[in-house]
C-alpha positions as CSV (number, residue, x, y, z in Angstrom):
1,M,-93.1,-12.0,-59.0
2,Q,-95.2,-14.8,-60.3
3,T,-97.7,-17.0,-58.4
4,E,-99.3,-20.3,-59.3
5,N,-101.4,-22.8,-57.4
6,N,-99.7,-25.9,-55.9
7,S,-100.8,-29.0,-54.0
8,A,-101.4,-29.4,-50.3
9,G,-102.3,-25.8,-49.6
10,L,-99.0,-24.5,-51.1
11,K,-98.6,-21.8,-53.7
12,K,-95.6,-21.7,-56.1
13,V,-94.1,-18.2,-56.2
14,S,-91.1,-16.9,-58.1
15,F,-89.0,-13.8,-57.8
16,S,-86.1,-12.6,-60.0
17,T,-83.6,-9.8,-60.4
18,S,-80.7,-8.8,-62.7
19,I,-77.3,-8.3,-61.0
20,N,-74.3,-6.6,-62.6
21,A,-71.9,-9.2,-61.2
22,P,-70.6,-12.6,-62.3
23,K,-72.7,-15.5,-61.2
24,N,-69.9,-17.0,-59.0
25,K,-69.8,-13.8,-56.9
26,V,-73.6,-13.8,-56.6
27,W,-73.5,-17.5,-55.6
28,D,-71.0,-16.6,-52.9
29,I,-73.1,-13.7,-51.6
30,L,-76.1,-16.1,-51.3
31,W,-74.4,-18.8,-49.2
32,Y,-71.3,-17.2,-47.5
33,D,-72.2,-16.9,-43.8
34,E,-71.5,-13.2,-43.4
35,T,-73.3,-12.1,-46.5
36,Y,-76.2,-14.6,-46.1
37,R,-76.9,-13.0,-42.7
38,K,-77.1,-9.6,-44.3
39,W,-79.4,-10.3,-47.2
40,T,-81.8,-12.5,-45.1
41,S,-82.0,-9.9,-42.3
42,V,-85.1,-8.6,-44.0
43,F,-86.9,-11.8,-42.9
44,M,-85.7,-11.7,-39.3
45,E,-82.8,-9.9,-37.6
46,G,-80.3,-12.6,-36.7
47,S,-81.3,-14.9,-39.5
48,C,-78.6,-17.5,-40.3
49,A,-78.0,-20.9,-41.9
50,A,-75.8,-23.8,-40.7
51,S,-74.7,-26.5,-43.1
52,D,-71.6,-28.0,-44.8
53,W,-73.4,-27.0,-48.0
54,N,-72.9,-30.3,-49.7
55,E,-75.6,-32.0,-51.8
56,G,-77.7,-34.3,-49.6
57,S,-76.7,-32.5,-46.4
58,K,-79.1,-30.9,-43.9
59,V,-79.4,-27.1,-43.4
60,H,-80.7,-25.4,-40.3
61,F,-82.4,-22.1,-41.2
62,T,-82.8,-20.3,-37.9
63,D,-83.4,-17.0,-36.3
64,G,-80.1,-17.1,-34.4
65,K,-82.0,-18.1,-31.2
66,G,-82.5,-21.8,-32.0
67,G,-85.8,-21.6,-33.8
68,G,-86.5,-22.1,-37.4
69,M,-86.6,-24.9,-40.0
70,Y,-84.5,-27.8,-41.1
71,S,-84.1,-28.8,-44.8
72,I,-82.2,-31.0,-47.2
73,I,-80.0,-29.8,-50.0
74,E,-81.8,-31.7,-52.8
75,K,-79.5,-30.6,-55.6
76,K,-76.5,-28.4,-56.0
77,V,-74.7,-27.2,-59.1
78,P,-72.1,-24.7,-57.8
79,G,-72.5,-21.3,-59.3
80,E,-75.7,-22.3,-61.1
81,F,-78.4,-24.0,-59.0
82,M,-79.4,-24.8,-55.4
83,S,-82.5,-26.7,-54.4
84,F,-83.8,-27.1,-50.8
85,R,-86.5,-29.5,-49.7
86,H,-87.9,-28.3,-46.4
87,I,-88.7,-31.0,-43.7
88,G,-89.7,-29.6,-40.4
89,E,-89.2,-27.2,-37.5
90,V,-86.3,-26.5,-35.3
91,K,-87.0,-25.5,-31.7
92,D,-84.2,-24.6,-29.2
93,G,-81.7,-25.9,-31.8
94,V,-83.4,-29.4,-31.9
95,E,-85.1,-30.9,-35.0
96,Q,-88.7,-31.6,-34.2
97,P,-90.5,-34.8,-35.4
98,V,-91.9,-34.5,-38.9
99,D,-95.6,-33.7,-39.0
100,E,-96.9,-34.5,-42.4
101,S,-99.9,-32.2,-41.7
102,K,-97.6,-29.1,-41.5
103,G,-97.8,-27.0,-44.6
104,W,-94.1,-26.6,-45.1
105,N,-93.2,-30.3,-45.0
106,G,-91.9,-31.3,-48.5
107,S,-92.0,-27.8,-49.9
108,T,-89.1,-26.7,-52.1
109,E,-87.1,-23.6,-52.6
110,N,-84.9,-23.2,-55.7
111,Y,-82.2,-20.7,-56.7
112,T,-81.2,-20.5,-60.4
113,L,-78.3,-18.3,-61.7
114,K,-77.6,-17.6,-65.4
115,E,-74.9,-15.2,-66.6
116,S,-74.6,-13.3,-69.8
117,N,-72.0,-10.6,-70.6
118,G,-71.2,-10.2,-66.9
119,V,-74.8,-9.8,-65.8
120,T,-76.4,-12.5,-63.7
121,E,-80.1,-13.3,-63.7
122,L,-81.1,-14.7,-60.3
123,E,-84.5,-16.5,-60.1
124,V,-85.9,-17.9,-56.9
125,D,-89.0,-20.2,-57.0
126,M,-90.5,-21.6,-53.8
127,D,-93.6,-23.2,-52.3
128,V,-95.3,-21.0,-49.8
129,V,-98.2,-21.7,-47.4
130,T,-101.2,-19.6,-48.3
131,E,-101.2,-17.6,-45.1
132,M,-97.6,-16.5,-45.7
133,L,-98.0,-15.5,-49.3
134,D,-98.5,-11.7,-48.6
135,Y,-95.5,-11.7,-46.3
136,F,-93.1,-13.3,-48.9
137,N,-94.5,-11.1,-51.7
138,K,-93.4,-8.1,-49.6
139,T,-90.1,-9.3,-48.2
140,F,-88.5,-11.4,-50.9
141,P,-88.1,-8.6,-53.4
142,V,-86.3,-6.6,-50.7
143,A,-84.1,-9.6,-49.9
144,L,-83.1,-9.9,-53.6
145,E,-82.4,-6.2,-53.7
146,N,-80.0,-6.8,-50.7
147,V,-78.3,-9.6,-52.7
148,K,-78.0,-7.2,-55.7
149,K,-76.5,-4.4,-53.6
150,L,-74.0,-6.8,-52.0
151,A,-72.9,-8.4,-55.3
152,E,-72.5,-5.1,-57.1
153,S,-70.4,-3.7,-54.3
154,K,-66.9,-4.5,-53.0
155,I,-67.2,-6.8,-50.0
156,Q,-65.0,-6.0,-47.0
157,L,-63.6,-8.9,-45.0
158,T,-62.0,-8.5,-41.6
159,I,-59.5,-10.8,-39.8
160,E,-57.8,-10.4,-36.4
161,T,-55.3,-11.8,-34.0
162,T,-53.8,-10.9,-30.7
163,V,-50.0,-11.2,-30.5
164,N,-48.2,-11.7,-27.1
165,A,-45.7,-8.9,-27.7
166,P,-45.6,-5.2,-27.3
167,V,-46.7,-3.0,-30.2
168,E,-43.2,-1.8,-31.0
169,K,-42.0,-5.3,-31.7
170,V,-45.2,-6.2,-33.6
171,W,-44.7,-3.1,-35.8
172,E,-41.1,-3.9,-36.5
173,Y,-41.7,-7.5,-37.4
174,W,-44.7,-6.6,-39.6
175,N,-42.7,-4.0,-41.7
176,E,-39.0,-5.0,-41.8
177,P,-38.4,-7.0,-45.1
178,A,-36.0,-9.4,-43.3
179,H,-38.9,-10.4,-41.1
180,I,-41.6,-10.3,-43.8
181,T,-39.8,-13.1,-45.7
182,Q,-40.1,-15.3,-42.7
183,W,-43.8,-15.2,-42.0
184,C,-45.6,-14.0,-45.1
185,S,-47.1,-17.3,-46.4
186,A,-50.6,-18.9,-46.2
187,T,-49.4,-22.6,-46.1
188,P,-46.2,-24.5,-45.5
189,E,-45.9,-25.2,-49.3
190,W,-45.4,-21.5,-49.9
191,H,-42.6,-19.0,-49.0
192,T,-41.6,-15.4,-49.6
193,P,-38.1,-15.2,-51.1
194,R,-38.1,-11.4,-51.5
195,A,-39.8,-8.3,-49.8
196,E,-39.3,-4.6,-50.4
197,N,-41.0,-1.9,-48.2
198,D,-40.9,1.9,-48.4
199,L,-42.9,2.5,-45.3
200,R,-44.3,6.0,-45.6
201,T,-47.4,7.7,-46.9
202,G,-47.0,7.6,-50.7
203,G,-44.4,4.8,-50.5
204,S,-44.8,1.4,-52.1
205,F,-44.1,-2.2,-51.2
206,S,-43.6,-5.4,-53.1
207,T,-43.6,-9.0,-51.7
208,R,-42.8,-12.0,-53.9
209,M,-44.8,-15.1,-53.0
210,E,-43.9,-18.5,-54.5
211,A,-44.7,-22.2,-54.2
212,K,-41.7,-23.9,-52.8
213,D,-41.7,-26.4,-55.7
214,G,-41.4,-23.5,-58.1
215,S,-44.7,-24.2,-59.9
216,F,-46.3,-20.8,-59.3
217,G,-45.5,-17.4,-57.9
218,F,-46.7,-13.8,-57.9
219,D,-45.8,-10.3,-56.7
220,F,-48.1,-8.8,-54.1
221,G,-47.8,-5.0,-53.8
222,G,-49.3,-1.6,-53.4
223,V,-49.0,2.0,-52.4
224,Y,-49.4,3.4,-48.9
225,D,-52.3,5.8,-48.4
226,D,-51.6,6.4,-44.7
227,V,-49.0,5.3,-42.2
228,K,-49.1,6.1,-38.4
229,A,-46.2,4.4,-36.5
230,N,-47.2,1.7,-34.2
231,S,-50.9,2.4,-34.9
232,L,-52.2,2.2,-38.5
233,I,-51.4,1.3,-42.1
234,A,-53.7,1.9,-45.0
235,Y,-52.7,1.0,-48.6
236,T,-54.1,0.4,-52.1
237,M,-53.3,-2.9,-53.8
238,G,-52.1,-3.0,-57.4
239,D,-55.7,-3.9,-58.5
240,G,-57.2,-1.0,-56.7
241,R,-58.6,-2.7,-53.6
242,K,-58.1,-1.1,-50.2
243,V,-56.6,-2.6,-47.1
244,L,-56.6,-1.1,-43.5
245,I,-54.5,-2.6,-40.7
246,V,-54.9,-1.3,-37.1
247,F,-52.5,-2.1,-34.3
248,S,-54.0,-1.8,-30.9
249,S,-51.6,-1.9,-27.9
250,N,-52.7,-3.6,-24.8
251,G,-49.5,-3.3,-22.9
252,H,-47.7,-6.6,-23.3
253,T,-50.0,-7.8,-26.1
254,T,-51.1,-6.2,-29.4
255,T,-54.3,-6.8,-31.4
256,V,-53.8,-6.7,-35.1
257,T,-57.1,-6.1,-37.1
258,E,-56.9,-6.3,-40.9
259,S,-59.8,-5.3,-43.2
260,F,-59.5,-5.8,-46.9
261,E,-61.7,-5.6,-50.0
262,A,-62.3,-9.0,-51.5
263,E,-61.7,-9.8,-55.1
264,D,-64.4,-11.4,-57.3
265,M,-62.6,-14.5,-58.6
266,N,-62.3,-16.7,-55.5
267,P,-64.8,-17.7,-52.8
268,L,-65.0,-15.2,-49.8
269,A,-64.3,-18.0,-47.3
270,M,-61.2,-19.0,-49.2
271,Q,-59.9,-15.4,-49.3
272,K,-60.6,-14.8,-45.6
273,G,-59.0,-18.1,-44.7
274,G,-55.9,-17.4,-46.7
275,W,-55.4,-14.0,-45.2
276,Q,-56.1,-15.3,-41.7
277,N,-53.5,-18.1,-42.2
278,I,-50.9,-15.5,-43.0
279,L,-51.9,-13.4,-40.0
280,D,-51.7,-16.5,-37.8
281,N,-48.2,-17.2,-39.2
282,F,-47.2,-13.7,-38.3
283,K,-48.4,-14.2,-34.7
284,A,-46.5,-17.4,-34.3
285,Y,-43.3,-15.9,-35.8
286,V,-43.4,-12.9,-33.5
287,E,-44.0,-14.9,-30.4
288,N,-41.3,-17.4,-31.2
289,N,-38.5,-14.9,-32.1
């Protein structure tokens, strides 16, 4: 941590950490909603941020109860740099009139990421009002340690849907190759021409996914770690990531909950959205057939 004097009663402080993860993953951990809430919980339980995350857009940094601060994204270089300029307070979810006398008005908060040989250096520099200096000197290193732990670990994402069908039908349509080829795609531009499934503990599966125009395709597969009929499926993907699927019967409806370890190449929101789209396709297929 470094500190230097600034104008208008503010002090410039900086914090840094080294993270054994690529900068794009660290970037995602910083701003993806679920992980943002985790690393910022040290400041306040329920801490969250609402924005479209585009340069020039507003951000509401709040306590989850409608109180906090609103800011502008001054500059954004994806994966490398994010700069916020703080404006004023938020009360009950409403932006308050700007009071130039307030210490935080016009202060900045910057995040810089630099990667070398798979290690990311994350540096945060920010303007802090004098009376909050001790607080941030204590809490921000803990927050960055949270970022480090998250980025150096596998992130588990969870999706869910409730299907208007009994669990026996849901189980059959989830596992029979003839059905899998009908629903296993994230967008209408993709399809699944082939599926193989040896549904037993120790068995394997393989699903071929292709763009309908033939421009791209890949095999998605794995080995089953545990199978309990009409109840649970656990498997390990070809790249070593784990997946758990739970089927909860509610009589005439079935809730399917799917938890999977995210990969490091694509944004977490994109991964979760793609898996959710496939699950939504499954729901629609079962309910219409």
